[in-house]
PQR file with spaces between the fields and no chain letter, atoms N, CA, C, O and H, PARSE charges and radii, in Angstrom:
ATOM       1  N    UNK     1     103.555  201.639  191.336 -0.4000 1.5000
ATOM       2  CA   UNK     1     102.133  201.420  191.348 -0.0000 2.0000
ATOM       3  C    UNK     1     101.900  199.928  191.761  0.5500 1.7000
ATOM       4  O    UNK     1     102.438  199.011  191.140 -0.5500 1.4000
ATOM       5  N    UNK     2     101.079  199.724  192.833 -0.4000 1.5000
ATOM       6  CA   UNK     2     100.783  198.368  193.273 -0.0000 2.0000
ATOM       7  C    UNK     2      99.396  197.995  192.790  0.5500 1.7000
ATOM       8  O    UNK     2      98.541  198.856  192.586 -0.5500 1.4000
ATOM       9  H    UNK     2     100.642  200.470  193.337  0.4000 1.0000
ATOM      10  N    UNK     3      99.192  196.736  192.616 -0.4000 1.5000
ATOM      11  CA   UNK     3      97.941  196.153  192.227 -0.0000 2.0000
ATOM      12  C    UNK     3      97.344  195.519  193.420  0.5500 1.7000
ATOM      13  O    UNK     3      97.984  194.690  194.067 -0.5500 1.4000
ATOM      14  H    UNK     3      99.887  196.037  192.782  0.4000 1.0000
ATOM      15  N    UNK     4      96.101  195.886  193.750 -0.4000 1.5000
ATOM      16  CA   UNK     4      95.409  195.254  194.841 -0.0000 2.0000
ATOM      17  C    UNK     4      94.580  194.077  194.302  0.5500 1.7000
ATOM      18  O    UNK     4      93.705  194.299  193.465 -0.5500 1.4000
ATOM      19  H    UNK     4      95.581  196.559  193.224  0.4000 1.0000
ATOM      20  N    UNK     5      94.812  192.883  194.734 -0.4000 1.5000
ATOM      21  CA   UNK     5      94.045  191.736  194.311 -0.0000 2.0000
ATOM      22  C    UNK     5      92.915  191.491  195.293  0.5500 1.7000
ATOM      23  O    UNK     5      93.090  191.592  196.507 -0.5500 1.4000
ATOM      24  H    UNK     5      95.523  192.703  195.414  0.4000 1.0000
ATOM      25  N    UNK     6      91.773  191.171  194.755 -0.4000 1.5000
ATOM      26  CA   UNK     6      90.563  190.945  195.581 -0.0000 2.0000
ATOM      27  C    UNK     6      90.118  189.478  195.302  0.5500 1.7000
ATOM      28  O    UNK     6      90.036  189.070  194.144 -0.5500 1.4000
ATOM      29  H    UNK     6      91.631  191.089  193.768  0.4000 1.0000
ATOM      30  N    UNK     7      89.847  188.734  196.314 -0.4000 1.5000
ATOM      31  CA   UNK     7      89.356  187.379  196.193 -0.0000 2.0000
ATOM      32  C    UNK     7      87.935  187.427  195.583  0.5500 1.7000
ATOM      33  O    UNK     7      87.052  188.103  196.111 -0.5500 1.4000
ATOM      34  H    UNK     7      89.913  189.065  197.255  0.4000 1.0000
ATOM      35  N    UNK     8      87.732  186.708  194.477 -0.4000 1.5000
ATOM      36  CA   UNK     8      86.416  186.680  193.820 -0.0000 2.0000
ATOM      37  C    UNK     8      85.985  185.265  193.516  0.5500 1.7000
ATOM      38  O    UNK     8      86.711  184.299  193.751 -0.5500 1.4000
ATOM      39  H    UNK     8      88.449  186.159  194.048  0.4000 1.0000
ATOM      40  N    UNK     9      84.813  185.178  192.997 -0.4000 1.5000
ATOM      41  CA   UNK     9      84.302  183.841  192.506 -0.0000 2.0000
ATOM      42  C    UNK     9      84.339  182.765  193.590  0.5500 1.7000
ATOM      43  O    UNK     9      84.822  181.655  193.369 -0.5500 1.4000
ATOM      44  H    UNK     9      84.223  185.963  192.806  0.4000 1.0000
ATOM      45  N    UNK    10      83.808  183.123  194.790 -0.4000 1.5000
ATOM      46  CA   UNK    10      83.848  182.203  195.939 -0.0000 2.0000
ATOM      47  C    UNK    10      82.839  181.045  195.707  0.5500 1.7000
ATOM      48  O    UNK    10      81.819  181.227  195.042 -0.5500 1.4000
ATOM      49  H    UNK    10      83.415  184.025  194.970  0.4000 1.0000
ATOM      50  N    UNK    11      83.136  179.896  196.248 -0.4000 1.5000
ATOM      51  CA   UNK    11      82.256  178.730  196.162 -0.0000 2.0000
ATOM      52  C    UNK    11      82.487  177.893  197.406  0.5500 1.7000
ATOM      53  O    UNK    11      83.607  177.862  197.915 -0.5500 1.4000
ATOM      54  H    UNK    11      83.964  179.747  196.788  0.4000 1.0000
ATOM      55  N    UNK    12      81.463  177.210  197.914 -0.4000 1.5000
ATOM      56  CA   UNK    12      81.592  176.326  199.051 -0.0000 2.0000
ATOM      57  C    UNK    12      80.500  175.253  198.895  0.5500 1.7000
ATOM      58  O    UNK    12      79.359  175.500  198.504 -0.5500 1.4000
ATOM      59  H    UNK    12      80.553  177.235  197.500  0.4000 1.0000
ATOM      60  N    UNK    13      80.958  174.039  199.239 -0.4000 1.5000
ATOM      61  CA   UNK    13      80.002  172.900  199.244 -0.0000 2.0000
ATOM      62  C    UNK    13      80.492  171.871  200.258  0.5500 1.7000
ATOM      63  O    UNK    13      81.668  171.865  200.623 -0.5500 1.4000
ATOM      64  H    UNK    13      81.885  173.838  199.557  0.4000 1.0000
ATOM      65  N    UNK    14      79.603  171.013  200.707 -0.4000 1.5000
ATOM      66  CA   UNK    14      79.959  169.917  201.640 -0.0000 2.0000
ATOM      67  C    UNK    14      79.708  168.634  200.956  0.5500 1.7000
ATOM      68  O    UNK    14      78.648  168.427  200.365 -0.5500 1.4000
ATOM      69  H    UNK    14      78.648  171.018  200.410  0.4000 1.0000
ATOM      70  N    UNK    15      80.709  167.723  201.028 -0.4000 1.5000
ATOM      71  CA   UNK    15      80.628  166.415  200.466 -0.0000 2.0000
ATOM      72  C    UNK    15      80.949  165.383  201.544  0.5500 1.7000
ATOM      73  O    UNK    15      81.711  165.647  202.475 -0.5500 1.4000
ATOM      74  H    UNK    15      81.570  167.891  201.508  0.4000 1.0000
ATOM      75  N    UNK    16      80.363  164.232  201.399 -0.4000 1.5000
ATOM      76  CA   UNK    16      80.753  163.098  202.306 -0.0000 2.0000
ATOM      77  C    UNK    16      81.899  162.315  201.738  0.5500 1.7000
ATOM      78  O    UNK    16      81.821  161.853  200.600 -0.5500 1.4000
ATOM      79  H    UNK    16      79.744  164.018  200.643  0.4000 1.0000
ATOM      80  N    UNK    17      82.959  162.150  202.487 -0.4000 1.5000
ATOM      81  CA   UNK    17      84.107  161.403  202.019 -0.0000 2.0000
ATOM      82  C    UNK    17      84.494  160.409  203.155  0.5500 1.7000
ATOM      83  O    UNK    17      84.819  160.829  204.266 -0.5500 1.4000
ATOM      84  H    UNK    17      83.023  162.525  203.411  0.4000 1.0000
ATOM      85  N    UNK    18      84.454  159.153  202.869 -0.4000 1.5000
ATOM      86  CA   UNK    18      84.803  158.128  203.874 -0.0000 2.0000
ATOM      87  C    UNK    18      83.938  158.329  205.160  0.5500 1.7000
ATOM      88  O    UNK    18      84.419  158.097  206.269 -0.5500 1.4000
ATOM      89  H    UNK    18      84.190  158.812  201.967  0.4000 1.0000
ATOM      90  N    UNK    19      82.705  158.745  205.002 -0.4000 1.5000
ATOM      91  CA   UNK    19      81.812  158.946  206.100 -0.0000 2.0000
ATOM      92  C    UNK    19      82.002  160.242  206.861  0.5500 1.7000
ATOM      93  O    UNK    19      81.389  160.438  207.910 -0.5500 1.4000
ATOM      94  H    UNK    19      82.314  158.933  204.101  0.4000 1.0000
ATOM      95  N    UNK    20      82.818  161.107  206.366 -0.4000 1.5000
ATOM      96  CA   UNK    20      83.087  162.422  206.995 -0.0000 2.0000
ATOM      97  C    UNK    20      82.494  163.554  206.172  0.5500 1.7000
ATOM      98  O    UNK    20      82.602  163.545  204.946 -0.5500 1.4000
ATOM      99  H    UNK    20      83.317  160.949  205.513  0.4000 1.0000
ATOM     100  N    UNK    21      81.872  164.524  206.821 -0.4000 1.5000
ATOM     101  CA   UNK    21      81.457  165.711  206.043 -0.0000 2.0000
ATOM     102  C    UNK    21      82.659  166.597  205.818  0.5500 1.7000
ATOM     103  O    UNK    21      83.303  167.034  206.772 -0.5500 1.4000
ATOM     104  H    UNK    21      81.784  164.531  207.817  0.4000 1.0000
ATOM     105  N    UNK    22      82.972  166.870  204.534 -0.4000 1.5000
ATOM     106  CA   UNK    22      84.108  167.664  204.161 -0.0000 2.0000
ATOM     107  C    UNK    22      83.640  168.887  203.432  0.5500 1.7000
ATOM     108  O    UNK    22      82.928  168.795  202.432 -0.5500 1.4000
ATOM     109  H    UNK    22      82.449  166.515  203.759  0.4000 1.0000
ATOM     110  N    UNK    23      84.044  170.051  203.939 -0.4000 1.5000
ATOM     111  CA   UNK    23      83.684  171.371  203.321 -0.0000 2.0000
ATOM     112  C    UNK    23      84.799  171.700  202.354  0.5500 1.7000
ATOM     113  O    UNK    23      85.962  171.789  202.746 -0.5500 1.4000
ATOM     114  H    UNK    23      84.623  170.125  204.752  0.4000 1.0000
ATOM     115  N    UNK    24      84.453  171.880  201.103 -0.4000 1.5000
ATOM     116  CA   UNK    24      85.366  172.298  200.067 -0.0000 2.0000
ATOM     117  C    UNK    24      85.032  173.760  199.728  0.5500 1.7000
ATOM     118  O    UNK    24      83.904  174.056  199.334 -0.5500 1.4000
ATOM     119  H    UNK    24      83.508  171.807  200.785  0.4000 1.0000
ATOM     120  N    UNK    25      85.965  174.640  199.871 -0.4000 1.5000
ATOM     121  CA   UNK    25      85.765  175.998  199.509 -0.0000 2.0000
ATOM     122  C    UNK    25      86.882  176.478  198.537  0.5500 1.7000
ATOM     123  O    UNK    25      88.019  176.012  198.606 -0.5500 1.4000
ATOM     124  H    UNK    25      86.881  174.399  200.191  0.4000 1.0000
ATOM     125  N    UNK    26      86.533  177.397  197.656 -0.4000 1.5000
ATOM     126  CA   UNK    26      87.492  177.880  196.675 -0.0000 2.0000
ATOM     127  C    UNK    26      87.201  179.365  196.290  0.5500 1.7000
ATOM     128  O    UNK    26      86.096  179.865  196.500 -0.5500 1.4000
ATOM     129  H    UNK    26      85.609  177.776  197.600  0.4000 1.0000
ATOM     130  N    UNK    27      88.163  180.003  195.758 -0.4000 1.5000
ATOM     131  CA   UNK    27      88.023  181.392  195.355 -0.0000 2.0000
ATOM     132  C    UNK    27      89.158  181.619  194.296  0.5500 1.7000
ATOM     133  O    UNK    27      90.110  180.848  194.169 -0.5500 1.4000
ATOM     134  H    UNK    27      89.060  179.597  195.587  0.4000 1.0000
ATOM     135  N    UNK    28      88.971  182.710  193.575 -0.4000 1.5000
ATOM     136  CA   UNK    28      89.985  183.131  192.597 -0.0000 2.0000
ATOM     137  C    UNK    28      90.634  184.399  193.103  0.5500 1.7000
ATOM     138  O    UNK    28      89.995  185.316  193.618 -0.5500 1.4000
ATOM     139  H    UNK    28      88.198  183.336  193.678  0.4000 1.0000
ATOM     140  N    UNK    29      91.901  184.394  192.931 -0.4000 1.5000
ATOM     141  CA   UNK    29      92.749  185.639  193.337 -0.0000 2.0000
ATOM     142  C    UNK    29      93.584  185.919  192.139  0.5500 1.7000
ATOM     143  O    UNK    29      94.519  185.165  191.866 -0.5500 1.4000
ATOM     144  H    UNK    29      92.420  183.649  192.512  0.4000 1.0000
ATOM     145  N    UNK    30      93.303  186.964  191.402 -0.4000 1.5000
ATOM     146  CA   UNK    30      93.997  187.216  190.111 -0.0000 2.0000
ATOM     147  C    UNK    30      93.677  186.191  189.139  0.5500 1.7000
ATOM     148  O    UNK    30      92.493  186.053  188.834 -0.5500 1.4000
ATOM     149  H    UNK    30      92.544  187.576  191.623  0.4000 1.0000
ATOM     150  N    UNK    31      94.614  185.405  188.573 -0.4000 1.5000
ATOM     151  CA   UNK    31      94.403  184.381  187.594 -0.0000 2.0000
ATOM     152  C    UNK    31      94.457  182.989  188.164  0.5500 1.7000
ATOM     153  O    UNK    31      94.407  181.993  187.442 -0.5500 1.4000
ATOM     154  H    UNK    31      95.577  185.517  188.821  0.4000 1.0000
ATOM     155  N    UNK    32      94.562  182.941  189.492 -0.4000 1.5000
ATOM     156  CA   UNK    32      94.784  181.647  190.151 -0.0000 2.0000
ATOM     157  C    UNK    32      93.634  181.319  191.071  0.5500 1.7000
ATOM     158  O    UNK    32      93.155  182.175  191.815 -0.5500 1.4000
ATOM     159  H    UNK    32      94.603  183.750  190.078  0.4000 1.0000
ATOM     160  N    UNK    33      93.180  180.041  191.019 -0.4000 1.5000
ATOM     161  CA   UNK    33      92.157  179.520  191.919 -0.0000 2.0000
ATOM     162  C    UNK    33      92.790  178.856  193.108  0.5500 1.7000
ATOM     163  O    UNK    33      93.794  178.160  192.957 -0.5500 1.4000
ATOM     164  H    UNK    33      93.569  179.345  190.416  0.4000 1.0000
ATOM     165  N    UNK    34      92.258  179.039  194.250 -0.4000 1.5000
ATOM     166  CA   UNK    34      92.752  178.437  195.519 -0.0000 2.0000
ATOM     167  C    UNK    34      91.632  177.623  196.094  0.5500 1.7000
ATOM     168  O    UNK    34      90.492  178.088  196.083 -0.5500 1.4000
ATOM     169  H    UNK    34      91.442  179.605  194.373  0.4000 1.0000
ATOM     170  N    UNK    35      91.890  176.402  196.610 -0.4000 1.5000
ATOM     171  CA   UNK    35      90.882  175.572  197.207 -0.0000 2.0000
ATOM     172  C    UNK    35      91.403  175.008  198.524  0.5500 1.7000
ATOM     173  O    UNK    35      92.610  174.845  198.703 -0.5500 1.4000
ATOM     174  H    UNK    35      92.816  176.025  196.619  0.4000 1.0000
ATOM     175  N    UNK    36      90.506  174.719  199.422 -0.4000 1.5000
ATOM     176  CA   UNK    36      90.858  174.081  200.651 -0.0000 2.0000
ATOM     177  C    UNK    36      89.735  173.110  201.099  0.5500 1.7000
ATOM     178  O    UNK    36      88.569  173.269  200.737 -0.5500 1.4000
ATOM     179  H    UNK    36      89.526  174.852  199.276  0.4000 1.0000
ATOM     180  N    UNK    37      90.120  172.143  201.867 -0.4000 1.5000
ATOM     181  CA   UNK    37      89.126  171.118  202.383 -0.0000 2.0000
ATOM     182  C    UNK    37      89.293  171.107  203.888  0.5500 1.7000
ATOM     183  O    UNK    37      90.418  171.067  204.388 -0.5500 1.4000
ATOM     184  H    UNK    37      91.066  172.014  202.161  0.4000 1.0000
ATOM     185  N    UNK    38      88.183  171.141  204.621 -0.4000 1.5000
ATOM     186  CA   UNK    38      88.166  171.061  206.080 -0.0000 2.0000
ATOM     187  C    UNK    38      87.109  170.135  206.496  0.5500 1.7000
ATOM     188  O    UNK    38      86.105  169.976  205.802 -0.5500 1.4000
ATOM     189  H    UNK    38      87.270  171.173  204.215  0.4000 1.0000
ATOM     190  N    UNK    39      87.315  169.456  207.711 -0.4000 1.5000
ATOM     191  CA   UNK    39      86.230  168.619  208.274 -0.0000 2.0000
ATOM     192  C    UNK    39      85.155  169.587  208.700  0.5500 1.7000
ATOM     193  O    UNK    39      85.460  170.588  209.348 -0.5500 1.4000
ATOM     194  H    UNK    39      88.131  169.585  208.275  0.4000 1.0000
ATOM     195  N    UNK    40      83.891  169.322  208.356 -0.4000 1.5000
ATOM     196  CA   UNK    40      82.794  170.218  208.542 -0.0000 2.0000
ATOM     197  C    UNK    40      81.935  169.706  209.696  0.5500 1.7000
ATOM     198  O    UNK    40      80.795  169.286  209.495 -0.5500 1.4000
ATOM     199  H    UNK    40      83.643  168.509  207.830  0.4000 1.0000
ATOM     200  N    UNK    41      82.503  169.746  210.927 -0.4000 1.5000
ATOM     201  CA   UNK    41      81.824  169.399  212.124 -0.0000 2.0000
ATOM     202  C    UNK    41      82.179  170.425  213.208  0.5500 1.7000
ATOM     203  O    UNK    41      83.306  170.915  213.280 -0.5500 1.4000
ATOM     204  H    UNK    41      83.429  170.087  211.091  0.4000 1.0000
ATOM     205  N    UNK    42      81.177  170.734  214.049 -0.4000 1.5000
ATOM     206  CA   UNK    42      81.474  171.726  215.117 -0.0000 2.0000
ATOM     207  C    UNK    42      82.694  171.325  215.970  0.5500 1.7000
ATOM     208  O    UNK    42      82.828  170.190  216.429 -0.5500 1.4000
ATOM     209  H    UNK    42      80.262  170.336  213.990  0.4000 1.0000
ATOM     210  N    UNK    43      83.564  172.314  216.152 -0.4000 1.5000
ATOM     211  CA   UNK    43      84.744  172.055  216.907 -0.0000 2.0000
ATOM     212  C    UNK    43      85.858  171.232  216.268  0.5500 1.7000
ATOM     213  O    UNK    43      86.857  170.922  216.916 -0.5500 1.4000
ATOM     214  H    UNK    43      83.456  173.236  215.780  0.4000 1.0000
ATOM     215  N    UNK    44      85.680  170.873  214.973 -0.4000 1.5000
ATOM     216  CA   UNK    44      86.610  170.060  214.247 -0.0000 2.0000
ATOM     217  C    UNK    44      87.084  170.653  212.954  0.5500 1.7000
ATOM     218  O    UNK    44      87.367  169.926  212.002 -0.5500 1.4000
ATOM     219  H    UNK    44      84.868  171.124  214.446  0.4000 1.0000
ATOM     220  N    UNK    45      87.174  171.933  212.901 -0.4000 1.5000
ATOM     221  CA   UNK    45      87.536  172.650  211.609 -0.0000 2.0000
ATOM     222  C    UNK    45      88.971  172.375  211.229  0.5500 1.7000
ATOM     223  O    UNK    45      89.749  173.308  211.030 -0.5500 1.4000
ATOM     224  H    UNK    45      86.944  172.523  213.675  0.4000 1.0000
ATOM     225  N    UNK    46      89.327  171.149  211.127 -0.4000 1.5000
ATOM     226  CA   UNK    46      90.723  170.824  210.780 -0.0000 2.0000
ATOM     227  C    UNK    46      90.892  170.859  209.253  0.5500 1.7000
ATOM     228  O    UNK    46      90.139  170.230  208.509 -0.5500 1.4000
ATOM     229  H    UNK    46      88.695  170.390  211.289  0.4000 1.0000
ATOM     230  N    UNK    47      91.857  171.580  208.836 -0.4000 1.5000
ATOM     231  CA   UNK    47      92.119  171.685  207.379 -0.0000 2.0000
ATOM     232  C    UNK    47      92.879  170.376  206.986  0.5500 1.7000
ATOM     233  O    UNK    47      93.846  169.964  207.627 -0.5500 1.4000
ATOM     234  H    UNK    47      92.469  172.091  209.439  0.4000 1.0000
ATOM     235  N    UNK    48      92.386  169.777  205.922 -0.4000 1.5000
ATOM     236  CA   UNK    48      92.887  168.470  205.476 -0.0000 2.0000
ATOM     237  C    UNK    48      93.859  168.740  204.302  0.5500 1.7000
ATOM     238  O    UNK    48      94.920  168.121  204.228 -0.5500 1.4000
ATOM     239  H    UNK    48      91.601  170.111  205.401  0.4000 1.0000
ATOM     240  N    UNK    49      93.507  169.636  203.416 -0.4000 1.5000
ATOM     241  CA   UNK    49      94.270  169.875  202.238 -0.0000 2.0000
ATOM     242  C    UNK    49      94.003  171.292  201.724  0.5500 1.7000
ATOM     243  O    UNK    49      93.003  171.938  202.037 -0.5500 1.4000
ATOM     244  H    UNK    49      92.645  170.139  203.476  0.4000 1.0000
ATOM     245  N    UNK    50      94.983  171.731  200.904 -0.4000 1.5000
ATOM     246  CA   UNK    50      94.825  172.987  200.186 -0.0000 2.0000
ATOM     247  C    UNK    50      95.604  172.883  198.883  0.5500 1.7000
ATOM     248  O    UNK    50      96.621  172.194  198.805 -0.5500 1.4000
ATOM     249  H    UNK    50      95.796  171.206  200.649  0.4000 1.0000
ATOM     250  N    UNK    51      95.110  173.579  197.858 -0.4000 1.5000
ATOM     251  CA   UNK    51      95.869  173.490  196.551 -0.0000 2.0000
ATOM     252  C    UNK    51      95.502  174.730  195.744  0.5500 1.7000
ATOM     253  O    UNK    51      94.623  175.506  196.120 -0.5500 1.4000
ATOM     254  H    UNK    51      94.283  174.138  197.922  0.4000 1.0000
ATOM     255  N    UNK    52      96.169  174.883  194.678 -0.4000 1.5000
ATOM     256  CA   UNK    52      95.907  175.980  193.721 -0.0000 2.0000
ATOM     257  C    UNK    52      95.968  175.416  192.321  0.5500 1.7000
ATOM     258  O    UNK    52      96.579  174.377  192.071 -0.5500 1.4000
ATOM     259  H    UNK    52      96.883  174.252  194.373  0.4000 1.0000
ATOM     260  N    UNK    53      95.283  176.167  191.359 -0.4000 1.5000
ATOM     261  CA   UNK    53      95.299  175.746  189.964 -0.0000 2.0000
ATOM     262  C    UNK    53      94.887  176.871  189.136  0.5500 1.7000
ATOM     263  O    UNK    53      94.539  177.952  189.612 -0.5500 1.4000
ATOM     264  H    UNK    53      94.787  177.011  191.561  0.4000 1.0000
ATOM     265  N    UNK    54      94.934  176.585  187.796 -0.4000 1.5000
ATOM     266  CA   UNK    54      94.536  177.631  186.785 -0.0000 2.0000
ATOM     267  C    UNK    54      92.997  177.719  186.681  0.5500 1.7000
ATOM     268  O    UNK    54      92.472  178.707  186.169 -0.5500 1.4000
ATOM     269  H    UNK    54      95.216  175.707  187.410  0.4000 1.0000
ATOM     270  N    UNK    55      92.286  176.705  187.158 -0.4000 1.5000
ATOM     271  CA   UNK    55      90.840  176.689  187.118 -0.0000 2.0000
ATOM     272  C    UNK    55      90.338  176.199  188.487  0.5500 1.7000
ATOM     273  O    UNK    55      91.094  175.604  189.255 -0.5500 1.4000
ATOM     274  H    UNK    55      92.713  175.902  187.574  0.4000 1.0000
ATOM     275  N    UNK    56      89.070  176.454  188.778 -0.4000 1.5000
ATOM     276  CA   UNK    56      88.440  175.929  189.950 -0.0000 2.0000
ATOM     277  C    UNK    56      88.482  174.460  189.947  0.5500 1.7000
ATOM     278  O    UNK    56      88.793  173.855  190.973 -0.5500 1.4000
ATOM     279  H    UNK    56      88.456  176.938  188.154  0.4000 1.0000
ATOM     280  N    UNK    57      88.174  173.823  188.808 -0.4000 1.5000
ATOM     281  CA   UNK    57      88.132  172.369  188.703 -0.0000 2.0000
ATOM     282  C    UNK    57      89.481  171.759  189.031  0.5500 1.7000
ATOM     283  O    UNK    57      89.537  170.752  189.736 -0.5500 1.4000
ATOM     284  H    UNK    57      87.921  174.315  187.975  0.4000 1.0000
ATOM     285  N    UNK    58      90.572  172.339  188.543 -0.4000 1.5000
ATOM     286  CA   UNK    58      91.894  171.865  188.776 -0.0000 2.0000
ATOM     287  C    UNK    58      92.272  171.978  190.306  0.5500 1.7000
ATOM     288  O    UNK    58      92.786  171.028  190.896 -0.5500 1.4000
ATOM     289  H    UNK    58      90.527  173.158  187.970  0.4000 1.0000
ATOM     290  N    UNK    59      92.005  173.131  190.894 -0.4000 1.5000
ATOM     291  CA   UNK    59      92.312  173.326  192.307 -0.0000 2.0000
ATOM     292  C    UNK    59      91.488  172.388  193.206  0.5500 1.7000
ATOM     293  O    UNK    59      92.020  171.703  194.079 -0.5500 1.4000
ATOM     294  H    UNK    59      91.587  173.902  190.415  0.4000 1.0000
ATOM     295  N    UNK    60      90.164  172.384  192.955 -0.4000 1.5000
ATOM     296  CA   UNK    60      89.384  171.447  193.755 -0.0000 2.0000
ATOM     297  C    UNK    60      89.656  169.959  193.539  0.5500 1.7000
ATOM     298  O    UNK    60      89.550  169.147  194.458 -0.5500 1.4000
ATOM     299  H    UNK    60      89.732  172.940  192.245  0.4000 1.0000
ATOM     300  N    UNK    61      90.012  169.628  192.284 -0.4000 1.5000
ATOM     301  CA   UNK    61      90.373  168.264  191.982 -0.0000 2.0000
ATOM     302  C    UNK    61      91.668  167.818  192.778  0.5500 1.7000
ATOM     303  O    UNK    61      91.765  166.681  193.239 -0.5500 1.4000
ATOM     304  H    UNK    61      90.098  170.288  191.538  0.4000 1.0000
ATOM     305  N    UNK    62      92.589  168.712  192.905 -0.4000 1.5000
ATOM     306  CA   UNK    62      93.799  168.429  193.634 -0.0000 2.0000
ATOM     307  C    UNK    62      93.462  168.230  195.155  0.5500 1.7000
ATOM     308  O    UNK    62      94.002  167.346  195.820 -0.5500 1.4000
ATOM     309  H    UNK    62      92.510  169.636  192.530  0.4000 1.0000
ATOM     310  N    UNK    63      92.566  169.077  195.648 -0.4000 1.5000
ATOM     311  CA   UNK    63      92.168  169.016  197.040 -0.0000 2.0000
ATOM     312  C    UNK    63      91.458  167.699  197.316  0.5500 1.7000
ATOM     313  O    UNK    63      91.757  167.022  198.299 -0.5500 1.4000
ATOM     314  H    UNK    63      92.127  169.795  195.108  0.4000 1.0000
ATOM     315  N    UNK    64      90.518  167.338  196.447 -0.4000 1.5000
ATOM     316  CA   UNK    64      89.775  166.092  196.679 -0.0000 2.0000
ATOM     317  C    UNK    64      90.652  164.862  196.632  0.5500 1.7000
ATOM     318  O    UNK    64      90.465  163.912  197.393 -0.5500 1.4000
ATOM     319  H    UNK    64      90.276  167.888  195.649  0.4000 1.0000
ATOM     320  N    UNK    65      91.655  164.897  195.686 -0.4000 1.5000
ATOM     321  CA   UNK    65      92.525  163.740  195.638 -0.0000 2.0000
ATOM     322  C    UNK    65      93.314  163.609  196.917  0.5500 1.7000
ATOM     323  O    UNK    65      93.543  162.490  197.378 -0.5500 1.4000
ATOM     324  H    UNK    65      91.807  165.668  195.068  0.4000 1.0000
ATOM     325  N    UNK    66      93.740  164.714  197.510 -0.4000 1.5000
ATOM     326  CA   UNK    66      94.462  164.667  198.775 -0.0000 2.0000
ATOM     327  C    UNK    66      93.572  164.236  199.909  0.5500 1.7000
ATOM     328  O    UNK    66      94.001  163.454  200.757 -0.5500 1.4000
ATOM     329  H    UNK    66      93.553  165.622  197.136  0.4000 1.0000
ATOM     330  N    UNK    67      92.332  164.723  199.957 -0.4000 1.5000
ATOM     331  CA   UNK    67      91.346  164.326  200.986 -0.0000 2.0000
ATOM     332  C    UNK    67      91.160  162.805  200.899  0.5500 1.7000
ATOM     333  O    UNK    67      91.244  162.100  201.905 -0.5500 1.4000
ATOM     334  H    UNK    67      91.984  165.358  199.268  0.4000 1.0000
ATOM     335  N    UNK    68      90.908  162.317  199.686 -0.4000 1.5000
ATOM     336  CA   UNK    68      90.701  160.851  199.569 -0.0000 2.0000
ATOM     337  C    UNK    68      91.954  160.048  199.983  0.5500 1.7000
ATOM     338  O    UNK    68      91.836  158.965  200.555 -0.5500 1.4000
ATOM     339  H    UNK    68      90.840  162.890  198.869  0.4000 1.0000
ATOM     340  N    UNK    69      93.133  160.579  199.694 -0.4000 1.5000
ATOM     341  CA   UNK    69      94.365  159.892  200.103 -0.0000 2.0000
ATOM     342  C    UNK    69      94.520  159.865  201.604  0.5500 1.7000
ATOM     343  O    UNK    69      94.831  158.838  202.207 -0.5500 1.4000
ATOM     344  H    UNK    69      93.229  161.459  199.229  0.4000 1.0000
ATOM     345  N    UNK    70      94.287  161.059  202.205 -0.4000 1.5000
ATOM     346  CA   UNK    70      94.434  161.096  203.717 -0.0000 2.0000
ATOM     347  C    UNK    70      93.352  160.280  204.419  0.5500 1.7000
ATOM     348  O    UNK    70      93.655  159.500  205.322 -0.5500 1.4000
ATOM     349  H    UNK    70      94.034  161.893  201.715  0.4000 1.0000
ATOM     350  N    UNK    71      92.110  160.448  204.018 -0.4000 1.5000
ATOM     351  CA   UNK    71      91.046  159.729  204.718 -0.0000 2.0000
ATOM     352  C    UNK    71      91.062  158.246  204.421  0.5500 1.7000
ATOM     353  O    UNK    71      90.613  157.442  205.239 -0.5500 1.4000
ATOM     354  H    UNK    71      91.864  161.081  203.284  0.4000 1.0000
ATOM     355  N    UNK    72      91.581  157.868  203.243 -0.4000 1.5000
ATOM     356  CA   UNK    72      91.675  156.501  202.863 -0.0000 2.0000
ATOM     357  C    UNK    72      92.663  155.690  203.760  0.5500 1.7000
ATOM     358  O    UNK    72      92.526  154.479  203.929 -0.5500 1.4000
ATOM     359  H    UNK    72      91.945  158.521  202.578  0.4000 1.0000
ATOM     360  N    UNK    73      93.641  156.406  204.313 -0.4000 1.5000
ATOM     361  CA   UNK    73      94.606  155.791  205.215 -0.0000 2.0000
ATOM     362  C    UNK    73      93.914  155.436  206.541  0.5500 1.7000
ATOM     363  O    UNK    73      94.331  154.488  207.207 -0.5500 1.4000
ATOM     364  H    UNK    73      93.752  157.390  204.176  0.4000 1.0000
ATOM     365  N    UNK    74      92.882  156.163  206.933 -0.4000 1.5000
ATOM     366  CA   UNK    74      92.266  155.924  208.156 -0.0000 2.0000
ATOM     367  C    UNK    74      91.199  154.826  208.120  0.5500 1.7000
ATOM     368  O    UNK    74      90.757  154.338  209.160 -0.5500 1.4000
ATOM     369  H    UNK    74      92.543  156.933  206.392  0.4000 1.0000
ATOM     370  N    UNK    75      90.802  154.454  206.920 -0.4000 1.5000
ATOM     371  CA   UNK    75      89.694  153.476  206.800 -0.0000 2.0000
ATOM     372  C    UNK    75      90.241  152.045  206.999  0.5500 1.7000
ATOM     373  O    UNK    75      89.480  151.080  206.938 -0.5500 1.4000
ATOM     374  H    UNK    75      91.161  154.850  206.076  0.4000 1.0000
């Protein structure tokens, strides 16, 4: 018997980080939350970071820390 997991509890927001619009999106799959960050500009959908955690806050927190680390190097 296989279990089909369905992504649930989707969320998306855009934040400014180091002058760049960053789209943070997350969802839950089973008991794990997944988050990713991308540059939110037409033609520039570059993924900057992705992470997972036991809660949305944990996953998004890891992603934001990586975004700030990466974009901080460019400043």
